[in-house]
Structures are given as structure tokens and as C-alpha cells.
FIPA-92950 format. One line per 10 residues: number of its first residue (from 1); for each residue z, y, x of C-alpha. Coordinates in Angstrom, 2 decimals. Example, Ala and Ser with C-alpha at 12.3 -4.5 7.8 and 13.67 -1.06 7.14 Angstrom:
1> 7.80,-4.50,12.30  7.14,-1.06,13.67
END
This chain:
1> -142.20,-3.41,-18.64  -139.30,-1.36,-19.83  -137.28,-2.26,-22.93  -136.89,0.67,-25.29  -133.09,0.61,-25.29  -132.68,0.51,-21.51  -135.19,3.31,-21.02  -133.54,5.45,-23.68  -130.05,4.89,-22.29  -130.95,6.04,-18.79
11> -132.81,9.08,-20.04  -130.04,9.92,-22.47  -127.46,10.04,-19.70  -129.66,12.38,-17.67  -130.37,14.46,-20.75  -126.74,14.85,-21.62  -125.83,15.84,-18.09  -128.38,18.62,-18.34  -127.13,19.55,-21.81  -123.61,19.97,-20.49
21> -124.94,22.29,-17.82  -126.30,24.47,-20.60  -123.12,24.23,-22.67  -120.40,26.77,-23.22  -118.32,27.55,-20.15  -115.60,29.85,-18.98  -112.15,30.64,-20.25  -110.88,31.46,-23.74  -113.99,33.38,-24.78  -117.47,32.07,-25.48
31> -120.12,32.73,-22.81  -123.74,33.04,-23.89  -126.64,31.54,-21.92  -128.60,34.05,-19.79  -131.50,34.03,-22.24  -129.21,34.92,-25.13  -127.33,37.49,-23.12  -130.52,39.50,-22.78  -130.83,39.71,-26.56  -127.27,40.55,-27.57
41> -124.10,41.55,-25.84  -121.81,39.60,-28.12  -122.41,36.50,-30.23  -122.24,37.01,-33.98  -119.58,34.54,-35.04  -118.05,34.03,-38.46  -114.27,34.50,-38.78  -113.77,30.87,-39.82  -115.66,29.57,-36.79  -114.02,32.02,-34.38
51> -110.57,30.83,-35.46  -111.47,27.27,-34.42  -113.64,28.03,-31.40  -111.17,29.49,-28.91  -108.62,26.64,-28.95  -111.41,24.09,-28.98  -113.03,25.62,-25.92  -109.71,25.75,-24.13  -109.17,22.07,-24.88  -112.62,21.12,-23.68
61> -112.21,23.12,-20.48  -108.93,21.35,-19.80  -110.56,17.98,-20.52  -113.12,18.66,-17.79  -110.31,18.97,-15.25  -108.23,16.03,-16.49  -109.53,13.58,-19.03  -107.13,13.29,-21.97  -105.84,10.03,-23.40  -107.38,8.39,-26.47
71> -105.30,10.47,-28.86  -106.25,13.67,-27.07  -109.94,12.76,-27.16  -109.73,11.99,-30.87  -108.06,15.34,-31.52  -110.76,17.28,-29.62  -113.51,15.43,-31.47  -111.87,16.25,-34.80  -111.73,19.90,-33.76  -115.42,19.80,-32.82
81> -116.29,18.26,-36.20  -114.28,20.95,-37.95  -116.02,23.69,-35.99  -119.42,22.31,-36.95  -118.37,22.17,-40.58  -117.22,25.81,-40.44  -120.39,27.06,-38.72  -122.44,29.41,-40.89  -124.15,31.93,-38.59  -126.87,30.98,-36.08
91> -124.43,31.65,-33.21  -121.79,29.50,-34.89  -124.24,26.60,-35.01  -125.48,27.13,-31.47  -122.03,27.18,-29.87  -120.61,24.63,-32.28  -123.41,22.30,-31.28  -122.57,22.73,-27.60  -118.89,22.05,-28.26  -119.80,18.87,-30.10
101> -122.01,17.75,-27.23  -119.17,18.30,-24.77  -116.65,16.52,-26.95  -118.99,13.58,-27.45  -119.10,12.99,-23.71  -115.40,12.22,-23.57  -115.98,8.72,-25.00  -119.76,8.59,-25.34  -119.73,9.25,-29.08  -123.44,9.12,-29.89
111> -123.20,10.18,-33.58  -121.23,13.31,-32.61  -123.64,13.95,-29.78  -126.52,13.84,-32.24  -124.76,16.25,-34.64  -124.20,18.68,-31.79  -127.78,18.54,-30.59  -129.12,18.92,-34.10  -126.92,21.94,-34.74  -128.01,23.61,-31.51
121> -131.68,22.93,-32.27  -131.37,24.14,-35.86  -129.48,27.29,-34.90  -132.64,29.23,-34.15  -130.99,30.68,-31.04  -133.31,28.94,-28.62  -137.05,29.10,-28.05  -139.66,27.81,-25.63  -138.42,25.76,-22.71  -134.73,25.87,-23.72
131> -135.51,24.63,-27.22  -137.86,21.99,-25.83  -135.10,20.59,-23.62  -132.66,20.22,-26.49  -135.34,18.68,-28.68  -136.00,16.16,-25.95  -132.29,15.35,-25.69  -132.14,14.90,-29.45  -135.11,12.54,-29.36  -133.53,10.52,-26.55
141> -130.37,10.15,-28.64  -132.40,8.99,-31.64  -134.19,6.40,-29.53  -130.87,4.71,-28.84  -130.39,4.02,-32.54  -134.07,3.11,-32.97  -134.66,6.08,-35.24  -138.26,6.12,-34.08  -139.52,8.51,-36.76  -136.82,11.05,-35.93
151> -137.39,10.66,-32.19  -141.12,11.03,-32.65  -140.67,14.33,-34.47  -138.19,15.58,-31.86  -140.40,14.63,-28.91  -143.49,16.17,-30.49  -141.55,19.39,-31.09  -140.32,19.35,-27.50  -143.86,18.93,-26.21  -145.12,21.74,-28.44
161> -142.43,23.97,-26.91  -143.66,23.18,-23.42  -141.27,20.45,-22.36  -142.85,18.00,-19.91  -139.92,16.44,-18.08  -138.47,12.93,-18.06  -141.82,11.27,-18.81  -141.61,12.42,-22.41  -145.13,11.20,-23.26  -144.09,7.66,-22.37
171> -141.07,7.87,-24.65  -143.28,9.34,-27.36  -145.54,6.31,-27.01  -142.50,4.09,-27.56  -141.71,5.85,-30.83  -145.20,5.00,-32.07  -144.95,1.41,-30.89  -141.58,1.13,-32.61  -143.27,2.00,-35.91  -146.33,-0.19,-35.30
181> -148.49,2.92,-34.95  -150.11,1.31,-31.97  -153.23,3.42,-31.55  -151.21,6.62,-31.37  -148.91,4.87,-28.90  -151.80,3.79,-26.69  -153.18,7.32,-26.66  -149.80,8.86,-25.80  -149.27,6.34,-23.01  -152.77,6.92,-21.64
191> -152.14,10.67,-21.72  -148.97,10.19,-19.70  -150.83,8.05,-17.17  -153.60,10.64,-16.84  -151.07,13.44,-16.41  -149.49,11.61,-13.50  -152.90,11.04,-11.95  -153.84,14.70,-12.36  -150.61,15.67,-10.62  -151.54,13.46,-7.67
201> -148.98,10.74,-8.37  -149.98,7.33,-9.72  -148.22,6.25,-12.88  -145.74,3.38,-12.41  -147.15,-0.11,-12.83  -144.73,-0.64,-15.70  -146.55,1.94,-17.82  -149.81,0.03,-17.60  -147.97,-3.25,-18.16  -146.35,-1.83,-21.29
211> -149.72,-0.96,-22.78  -151.07,-4.40,-21.91  -148.03,-6.12,-23.43  -148.11,-4.27,-26.75  -151.87,-4.66,-27.12  -151.84,-8.32,-26.12  -149.14,-9.20,-28.63  -151.07,-7.33,-31.31  -154.29,-9.13,-30.27  -155.88,-5.74,-29.65
221> -157.61,-6.97,-26.54  -159.84,-3.95,-26.09  -156.73,-1.83,-25.64  -155.15,-4.43,-23.37  -158.27,-4.19,-21.22  -158.02,-0.39,-21.22  -154.65,-0.59,-19.50  -155.55,-3.68,-17.48  -158.50,-1.87,-15.94  -156.29,1.11,-15.15
231> -153.70,-1.17,-13.58  -156.24,-2.86,-11.31  -157.79,0.48,-10.37  -154.43,2.05,-9.52  -152.69,-0.99,-8.02  -155.51,-3.27,-6.82  -153.52,-6.41,-6.06  -154.95,-9.87,-6.57  -152.62,-10.47,-9.50  -153.58,-7.23,-11.21
241> -157.28,-7.92,-10.74  -156.76,-11.41,-12.11  -154.99,-10.01,-15.17  -157.66,-7.41,-15.85  -160.57,-9.82,-15.49  -158.85,-12.47,-17.60  -158.24,-9.92,-20.35  -161.89,-8.88,-20.16  -162.98,-12.49,-20.62  -160.70,-12.84,-23.59
251> -161.66,-9.52,-25.15  -165.40,-9.86,-24.64  -165.93,-13.50,-25.64  -168.91,-13.28,-23.32  -171.91,-15.51,-22.93  -172.77,-17.09,-19.59  -174.59,-14.13,-18.03  -171.81,-11.63,-18.73  -169.18,-14.16,-17.65  -171.07,-14.74,-14.40
261> -170.79,-11.09,-13.42  -167.08,-11.03,-14.25  -166.48,-14.13,-12.18  -168.41,-12.59,-9.31  -165.86,-9.77,-9.40  -163.04,-12.31,-9.44  -164.56,-13.78,-6.30  -164.85,-10.39,-4.62  -161.23,-9.51,-5.41  -159.91,-12.94,-4.42
271> -158.13,-13.20,-7.76  -158.91,-16.80,-8.75  -155.75,-18.38,-10.07  -156.46,-21.93,-11.05  -159.09,-24.61,-11.50  -160.30,-23.16,-14.78  -161.38,-19.92,-13.08  -163.57,-21.78,-10.60  -164.87,-24.07,-13.34  -165.88,-21.14,-15.52
281> -167.67,-19.51,-12.60  -169.54,-22.74,-11.83  -170.62,-23.21,-15.42  -171.83,-19.61,-15.71  -173.72,-19.74,-12.40  -175.33,-23.15,-13.18  -176.31,-25.34,-10.24  -179.87,-25.59,-11.57  -180.40,-21.82,-11.43  -178.20,-20.64,-8.56
291> -177.55,-23.63,-6.28  -176.59,-21.52,-3.29  -173.98,-19.57,-5.23  -172.60,-22.75,-6.81  -172.13,-24.36,-3.41  -170.36,-21.24,-2.15  -167.96,-21.32,-5.12  -167.34,-25.05,-4.70  -166.49,-24.60,-1.04  -164.16,-21.70,-1.81
301> -162.38,-23.62,-4.56  -161.85,-26.70,-2.41  -160.65,-24.58,0.52  -158.17,-22.81,-1.77  -156.85,-26.12,-3.03  -157.86,-25.30,-6.59  -160.72,-27.80,-6.75  -160.50,-31.45,-5.79  -163.49,-32.44,-3.68  -163.53,-35.90,-5.26
311> -163.30,-34.70,-8.87  -166.30,-35.74,-10.98  -166.98,-32.16,-12.09  -167.04,-31.02,-8.47  -169.16,-33.88,-7.15  -171.68,-33.53,-9.98  -172.08,-29.81,-9.38  -172.40,-30.34,-5.65  -175.03,-33.07,-6.11  -177.09,-30.92,-8.48
321> -176.85,-27.88,-6.25  -177.79,-29.76,-3.09  -180.75,-31.33,-4.87  -182.05,-27.88,-5.83  -181.09,-25.88,-2.73  -184.03,-26.49,-0.37  -186.72,-25.94,-3.00  -184.91,-22.91,-4.39  -184.73,-21.24,-0.99  -188.32,-22.15,-0.21
331> -189.44,-20.45,-3.41  -187.90,-17.08,-2.63  -190.94,-15.60,-0.82  -193.15,-16.57,-3.74  -190.74,-15.00,-6.21  -190.73,-11.82,-4.17  -194.54,-11.70,-4.07  -194.85,-12.28,-7.81  -192.27,-9.59,-8.53  -194.24,-7.03,-6.54
341> -197.51,-7.75,-8.31  -198.68,-4.74,-10.36  -198.90,-6.86,-13.49  -195.49,-8.50,-13.04  -193.44,-8.59,-16.19  -189.87,-7.40,-16.37  -188.70,-10.99,-16.82  -190.46,-12.05,-13.61  -188.92,-9.24,-11.59  -185.42,-9.82,-12.99
351> -185.64,-13.54,-12.22  -186.57,-12.79,-8.65  -183.82,-10.21,-8.28  -181.26,-12.65,-9.71  -182.31,-15.31,-7.23  -181.91,-13.01,-4.22  -178.56,-11.74,-5.49  -177.28,-15.31,-5.80  -177.93,-15.74,-2.07  -176.21,-12.43,-1.25
361> -179.49,-10.86,-0.15  -178.31,-7.56,-1.54  -181.02,-5.38,-0.02  -183.83,-7.38,-1.61  -181.91,-7.67,-4.87  -181.40,-3.90,-5.02  -185.10,-3.31,-4.41  -186.15,-5.72,-7.15  -183.64,-4.55,-9.77  -184.91,-1.00,-9.29
371> -188.44,-2.27,-9.96  -187.22,-4.22,-12.98  -185.69,-1.10,-14.46  -189.16,0.47,-14.61  -190.44,-2.40,-16.74  -190.27,-2.65,-20.53  -188.52,-5.44,-22.38  -185.68,-6.18,-19.98  -181.92,-6.27,-20.60  -181.28,-2.91,-18.98
381> -177.49,-3.22,-18.94  -177.67,-6.60,-17.24  -180.09,-5.28,-14.61  -177.91,-2.22,-13.99  -174.82,-4.38,-13.63  -176.45,-6.50,-10.97  -178.05,-3.52,-9.27  -174.55,-2.10,-8.93  -173.23,-5.42,-7.62  -175.97,-5.48,-4.98
391> -175.17,-1.89,-4.01  -171.48,-2.76,-3.64  -172.57,-5.59,-1.33  -174.52,-3.05,0.72  -171.60,-0.65,0.92  -173.42,1.90,-1.25  -170.34,2.55,-3.34  -171.36,5.92,-4.80  -174.74,4.49,-5.82  -173.01,1.48,-7.34
401> -170.70,3.67,-9.40  -173.71,5.65,-10.62  -175.43,2.42,-11.67  -172.36,1.10,-13.45  -171.92,4.46,-15.16  -175.18,4.01,-17.06  -174.09,0.76,-18.72  -173.14,0.57,-22.38  -172.78,-2.07,-25.07  -170.90,-5.30,-24.48
411> -171.16,-4.90,-20.72  -169.38,-1.54,-20.60  -165.93,-3.09,-19.91  -167.47,-5.21,-17.15  -169.00,-2.09,-15.66  -165.63,-0.30,-15.82  -164.01,-3.05,-13.78  -166.80,-3.07,-11.22  -166.62,0.73,-11.05  -162.91,0.51,-10.25
421> -163.67,-2.04,-7.53  -166.43,0.14,-6.04  -164.09,3.12,-6.00  -161.43,1.02,-4.28  -163.92,-0.08,-1.62  -165.07,3.50,-1.13  -161.48,4.38,-0.22  -161.36,1.59,2.31  -159.60,-0.90,0.05
END
């Protein structure tokens, strides 16, 4: 995550360096920017401003070669303030603003810097990209004093004038967060992330983490999951998968069947963190219904050192699963036969498909879920989720993403996570 102040400070320094490059230069006379030079041969300056401008510019030019002492800096800043006060024409304000910006750099005087930027922006002498740059610089200055409303207006104006540099959308998001306008902040941050992706560069992890942090603190868990899913999809580490799946569990408040499919993803991504993750998986799977899967989870948890083989919870689950295992396996052919009967109900076919999936027989599970989806009265989203899981197990990643893409309702966030995983596997991850 990036604290607002630190982010603003670094961007402000870069912004001011660029502003100085656009500032007045040369000897005793003012020099217009190339864009202005095309419009007029000579700036239209008021007599009062002209009287102050030449000595001020000479002093600033000298200060660039040899920094003056404190008294000299104070004198130049006073001259810059006086020039701004005397400015009446658009050119007065434009050049006066640049002088103030230069003078402010002598001792990092942020209030004077802001006056200079505001004068240059308000002068009307800039348009398009040039104006957008100065509006960005002004917004960066405002961020340092936590003037979020002012910065928001400046950044929006910069964007409308075509400015896209310095991750401006991310800073715009911060202005919304600073005013507790969270939804607008989430949208601006997501837009910045998508822009990076479209340009072929993944957004930094910190951007996703910032969205998660703001949303989590605000208990807006659906938004936290939005950025958590993006984080896992872009940076598929075990920790990021663990975060995303944990947020999904918190946001969804799921029942056992939804939780089971989330925990299956946690198993696939190797993102179990502690005993509670394994325990939740075991409870959702249920040794009476999926003994083979329960035994697999128990073995994995013990091997990882997260489950104690002698713990009562572990021994009870192992005893129940072992007691059911032989009969459960022996019943699979019968389940398959019943599911293929012309009169088989959707519930019968889904039960058979679930049983085969729990034993990682993905080919049979895929076949049966496809049959189930032709039957009335089933939980279509649940069947599609598990069809996609089976297809991932078969390496049919495009098919899996198509299956997950049809899912709505409470399972849609689960499907989004599985889709990200399927896409990762399709890329060889």
C-alpha cells in the first residue's frame, strides 16, 4: 500500500521538475513557450508587471547558477509574490505563475508553489496537454495538504485535457478515498488497473492492495473481493490466492456447498494458511458424503503440519471417512448407471457427478454434469461451477472458463476466482 502523503511527495517533486522545464528561461527578457510563440510574437504584459518581471527573472536566473542565502531567497520570493499581485493580463498571470513556481523551489515553499501553478492554470494561455500537465502539478500540490476536493477537481480537469502521466487515475482514486467517496475511488482505481493491463503492463501489486485495504476497513467486502480477485489473477502467489479466497468466504457468508468449492480452489492453489482452513474444508466436504476427499484433505493437512494427527477432530473425521470409503467407492458404478437412465432426475445425476468429482474422476464428472444441466430442477450455478472444476482438472481451461462464465447469483464471485485460476493454468502457471 502507499500512504497518500508519501505518494504525493514523490509525484510532486517529479511534477515540479517538469514544471521548471516549462518555466521562463533566458536572459533579461521573457521567453514564451513554443506553443505560445506560434500565436503571438510578443507577450502582452501590463506596465506594472513588466516593471517587476525583468529584475525578478534576472534574480531567478542567477539563483539557478548559485543558490542565494536565506535572505536572498526571501527577497526573491517577495518579488515573486509582488509580481503575482501586479498581474492583470493573461500573459502577466502565465509568466508570473512560472516565476512563482521557480521561486518556490528555492526552499520548497508549497503555498507559493500552489499560487504559481494556480495563476498559470487560470491565465488561459495554455490548452490541451500543456494545461493538463499544470493541472496535474496543481493537484499533486493539493494532495500534500490533503485538500482532496481541490486535488480531485484539478486531476479531473487534467484528465479531461488529455493528461495520462504519473498514474493520475490512482491519485484521483486517493482524492475520493480521502473524502470517503469510496465507490468513486474504487472505480477510478479499477480504471487505472485496466489501463495498465490494456497497455500490456500489469498494475503494481500495491494498487490492488490499496483497494483491498480501503474496502476491508469500510467492511465493503464485495469491493475488497473485486481487487483481491484481480490481485490473485495478476500476481498468482500462494499468499495472494489465500487473501482472495479468504475475502470471498467473508464476503459471501456461504453455506457448505459454496464453501466446499472455494476450499477446493484453496487446495488447488496451495494457499492453506492454518488449521482453520483445513477444518473448514473438512466440514464442508463432510466425511459421510465425500470420504475420499476428506481423507485427501486430512493427509495434506497433517503433511503440512497444520493438522495434528492425534487431534480429536482429525481422528474423528478419519474414522468416519474410513468407515464410509469402501462402500462409497463400491457404489460408484451403480450411481453412474442410475444417472444414465432416461428417467433419471436432475438430483440423481448431480449426486453421481458430485461423487465422481470428489474422487478426482474429472472425465466422468464432466460427463455427468453436462447431463445434469439438461435436467429441470437442478441448481444450475452449482452444476456449472463443478463442471468447470472438472474441466480444469482435465486441462480443458478454455471450456472451464466458458462454464464459469455462465454462473450468476451468489456463486458469481466463486466463478470469478476459478476463472482466474483457469486462465493462469492456461498460461502454464
